[in-house]
C-alpha positions in Angstrom: 115.1 -116.4 -105.3 111.4 -116.6 -104.4 111.6 -120.0 -102.6 111.3 -118.3 -99.3 107.6 -117.8 -100.1 107.1 -121.5 -99.5 108.5 -121.4 -95.9 106.1 -121.7 -93.0 106.8 -118.1 -91.9 105.7 -116.8 -95.3 102.7 -119.1 -95.5 101.6 -117.5 -92.2 102.1 -114.0 -93.6 100.3 -114.8 -96.8 97.3 -116.4 -95.1 97.1 -113.4 -92.7 97.1 -110.9 -95.7 94.5 -113.0 -97.7 92.2 -113.0 -94.7 92.7 -109.5 -93.4 92.1 -107.7 -96.7 88.5 -109.0 -97.3 87.7 -108.6 -93.6 88.8 -105.0 -93.7 86.8 -104.4 -96.9 83.8 -106.0 -95.3 84.0 -103.9 -92.2 84.6 -100.7 -94.1 81.6 -101.4 -96.3 79.5 -102.1 -93.3 80.5 -98.8 -91.6 79.8 -97.0 -94.9 76.4 -98.6 -95.0 75.7 -97.5 -91.4 76.6 -93.9 -92.4 74.3 -94.1 -95.5 71.5 -95.4 -93.3 71.9 -92.4 -91.0 71.8 -90.0 -93.9 68.6 -91.6 -95.1 67.1 -91.5 -91.6 68.0 -87.8 -91.4 66.2 -87.1 -94.7 63.2 -89.2 -93.7 63.0 -87.5 -90.3 63.2 -84.0 -91.8 60.5 -84.9 -94.3 58.4 -86.3 -91.4 58.6 -83.2 -89.4 57.7 -81.1 -92.4 54.7 -83.3 -93.3 53.5 -83.5 -89.7 53.1 -79.8 -89.5 50.4 -80.0 -92.1 48.5 -82.9 -90.5 45.5 -82.5 -88.4 46.3 -82.7 -84.6 45.3 -85.7 -82.6 44.7 -86.2 -78.9 47.9 -86.5 -76.8 46.9 -89.9 -75.3 46.7 -91.5 -78.8 50.3 -90.5 -79.7 52.1 -91.7 -76.6 54.7 -93.1 -76.0 56.9 -90.9 -78.2 58.6 -93.0 -81.0 60.3 -92.1 -84.2 56.9 -92.5 -85.9 55.1 -90.1 -83.6 57.8 -87.6 -82.9 57.0 -84.2 -84.5 53.3 -85.1 -84.9 50.7 -82.4 -84.0 48.8 -83.2 -80.8 46.3 -81.4 -78.6 46.0 -81.4 -74.9 43.6 -79.6 -72.5 44.4 -78.5 -68.9 45.5 -75.6 -66.8 48.9 -74.1 -66.8 51.0 -74.5 -63.6 54.6 -73.9 -62.8 56.7 -72.0 -65.3 60.4 -72.6 -65.9 63.1 -71.2 -68.2 65.5 -73.3 -70.3 68.6 -71.2 -70.9 71.2 -71.6 -73.6 68.9 -72.4 -76.6 69.7 -71.1 -80.1 67.2 -70.0 -82.6 67.9 -68.4 -86.0 71.6 -68.1 -85.1 70.9 -66.2 -81.8 71.2 -67.3 -78.2 68.2 -67.2 -76.0 66.0 -69.3 -73.8 62.8 -71.3 -73.9 59.7 -70.4 -71.8 58.5 -73.8 -70.5 55.2 -74.1 -68.7 53.7 -77.3 -67.2 50.2 -78.0 -68.4 48.3 -79.9 -65.7 45.9 -82.3 -67.6 42.9 -84.2 -66.4 45.0 -87.4 -66.1 46.9 -86.0 -63.2 50.1 -85.7 -65.1 51.6 -82.5 -66.3 52.7 -81.9 -69.9 55.8 -79.7 -70.5 54.8 -77.1 -73.0 57.4 -74.8 -74.7 55.3 -71.7 -75.2 58.1 -69.9 -77.2 61.6 -68.6 -77.3 63.1 -65.2 -76.2 66.5 -63.8 -77.0 69.2 -63.0 -74.5 70.0 -64.4 -71.0 67.2 -66.2 -69.2 65.2 -63.7 -67.2 62.0 -64.6 -65.5 60.8 -61.0 -65.6 60.8 -61.1 -69.5 58.9 -64.3 -69.8 55.2 -63.7 -70.4 52.8 -65.2 -67.8 50.8 -68.2 -69.0 47.1 -67.8 -69.8 44.8 -68.5 -66.9 41.9 -71.0 -66.8 41.4 -74.1 -68.9 43.2 -74.0 -72.2 43.7 -76.4 -75.1 47.1 -76.3 -76.7 48.2 -77.6 -80.1 51.8 -78.3 -80.9 54.5 -80.8 -82.1 55.1 -83.8 -79.9 58.8 -84.2 -78.8 60.7 -86.9 -76.9 62.3 -86.1 -73.6 65.8 -84.6 -74.0 69.0 -86.2 -72.8 71.5 -83.9 -71.3 74.7 -83.7 -73.3 73.1 -84.8 -76.6 72.2 -82.7 -79.6 73.2 -79.5 -78.0 71.3 -80.0 -74.8 73.2 -78.6 -71.9 74.4 -80.9 -69.2 75.2 -78.0 -66.9 74.1 -78.4 -63.3 73.6 -75.9 -60.5 71.2 -73.6 -62.5 69.3 -70.9 -60.6 65.9 -71.6 -59.2 63.2 -71.6 -61.9 65.5 -73.0 -64.6 66.2 -76.4 -66.1 68.9 -77.5 -68.5 66.9 -80.3 -70.2 63.3 -80.8 -71.0 62.8 -84.3 -69.6 60.6 -86.1 -67.1 63.7 -87.2 -65.1 64.7 -83.5 -64.6 61.3 -81.9 -64.2 59.9 -84.5 -61.7 62.4 -83.0 -59.2 61.2 -79.5 -59.7 57.4 -79.9 -59.5 55.2 -81.7 -57.0 53.3 -83.8 -59.5 54.0 -86.5 -62.2 55.2 -85.4 -65.6 54.7 -86.9 -69.0 57.8 -88.5 -70.6 57.3 -86.1 -73.6 56.9 -82.4 -74.3 55.2 -80.2 -76.8 56.3 -77.1 -78.7 53.4 -74.8 -79.6 52.7 -74.4 -83.3 52.1 -70.7 -82.5 54.0 -69.1 -79.7 52.3 -67.1 -77.0 52.6 -63.3 -76.3 55.2 -62.1 -78.8 57.6 -65.0 -78.4 59.0 -67.0 -81.3 57.7 -70.5 -81.9 60.3 -73.2 -81.4 60.4 -75.5 -84.5 60.0 -79.2 -83.9 63.3 -81.2 -83.9 63.9 -84.5 -85.7 63.5 -87.7 -83.7 66.5 -88.8 -81.6 69.2 -90.8 -83.4 68.0 -89.7 -86.9 70.3 -86.7 -87.5 73.8 -86.3 -88.9 75.3 -86.2 -85.4 78.7 -87.3 -84.1 77.7 -91.0 -84.3 77.1 -90.6 -88.0 80.5 -89.1 -88.7 82.1 -91.7 -86.5 80.8 -94.3 -88.9 82.3 -92.3 -91.8 85.6 -92.1 -90.0 85.7 -95.8 -89.2 85.0 -96.4 -92.9 88.1 -94.5 -93.9 90.2 -96.3 -91.2 89.2 -99.8 -92.4 90.0 -99.0 -96.0 93.3 -97.3 -95.0 94.2 -100.5 -93.2 93.8 -102.5 -96.4 96.4 -100.2 -98.0 98.6 -100.6 -95.0 98.5 -104.4 -95.1 99.3 -104.5 -98.8 102.1 -101.9 -98.4 103.7 -104.0 -95.5 103.4 -107.2 -97.5 105.3 -105.7 -100.5 107.9 -104.2 -98.1 108.6 -107.5 -96.4 108.7 -109.2 -99.8 111.2 -106.7 -101.1 113.4 -107.0 -98.1 113.4 -110.8 -98.4 114.3 -110.6 -102.1 117.2 -108.2 -101.4 118.4 -110.5 -98.7 118.2 -113.6 -101.0 120.1 -111.7 -103.8 122.8 -110.5 -101.4 123.2 -114.1 -100.1 123.5 -115.4 -103.6 126.3 -112.9 -104.3 128.0 -113.7 -101.1 127.5 -110.3 -99.6 125.9 -111.6 -96.4 128.6 -112.0 -93.8 128.9 -115.3 -92.1 128.0 -115.5 -88.4 131.0 -115.3 -86.1 131.7 -118.5 -84.2 130.8 -118.5 -80.6 133.9 -118.8 -78.4 134.4 -119.7 -74.8 135.6 -116.2 -74.1 132.5 -114.7 -75.6 130.3 -116.9 -73.5 132.3 -116.0 -70.4 131.7 -112.3 -71.1 
């Protein structure tokens, strides 16, 4: 009854099954490993931000460019505040509000975007405190330029004058007449009654959509293993039933092909 397993067709089916199962297990394990790596990166990044807040600040120039190792570190920079912008649609402590972003013009000729604090409600320039005058030295957490559409950063265009959706050199260079650092700083202590904006974890280290995509792919690969096994047993059962029916003479013979049938 099981002689059909030795036919070329079933040899092909069996080889496919024997190769696909370990391949799917390998791919599922690899995707699971990617998810676990992202979880570990998230834990490490969270600890890094917490530890960095207790470290002594270092000059800005020593910490550039921003990397996963330097993101969240405390830095200092000296200069004079210039143009002020608002960053709408930012949440803090479960409330919607906006950042007050001011460009600090440093001695290098480049401007450092500084988030001086957060205010609740819709972005309103009249509510944003004016920046201190004269030369100032700021201390805050170093952050990488934001990418519109990622990690809750708005990709909305057409904002009113004096507002920007993302804190990035690519966006700000079009709004000010001077060069801008490819980084920004959030003050450790906010100015003038505003709330300080906590430092965020470095990019690609959080439990974001990519991380849960890895987890979803893991489930898909292992589900495919079950599907392959299920289909193999289903085909086997059908072949066994067909062989049993043939042995009992229950399979009708094929009707002979006649000239009339061909003509039709």
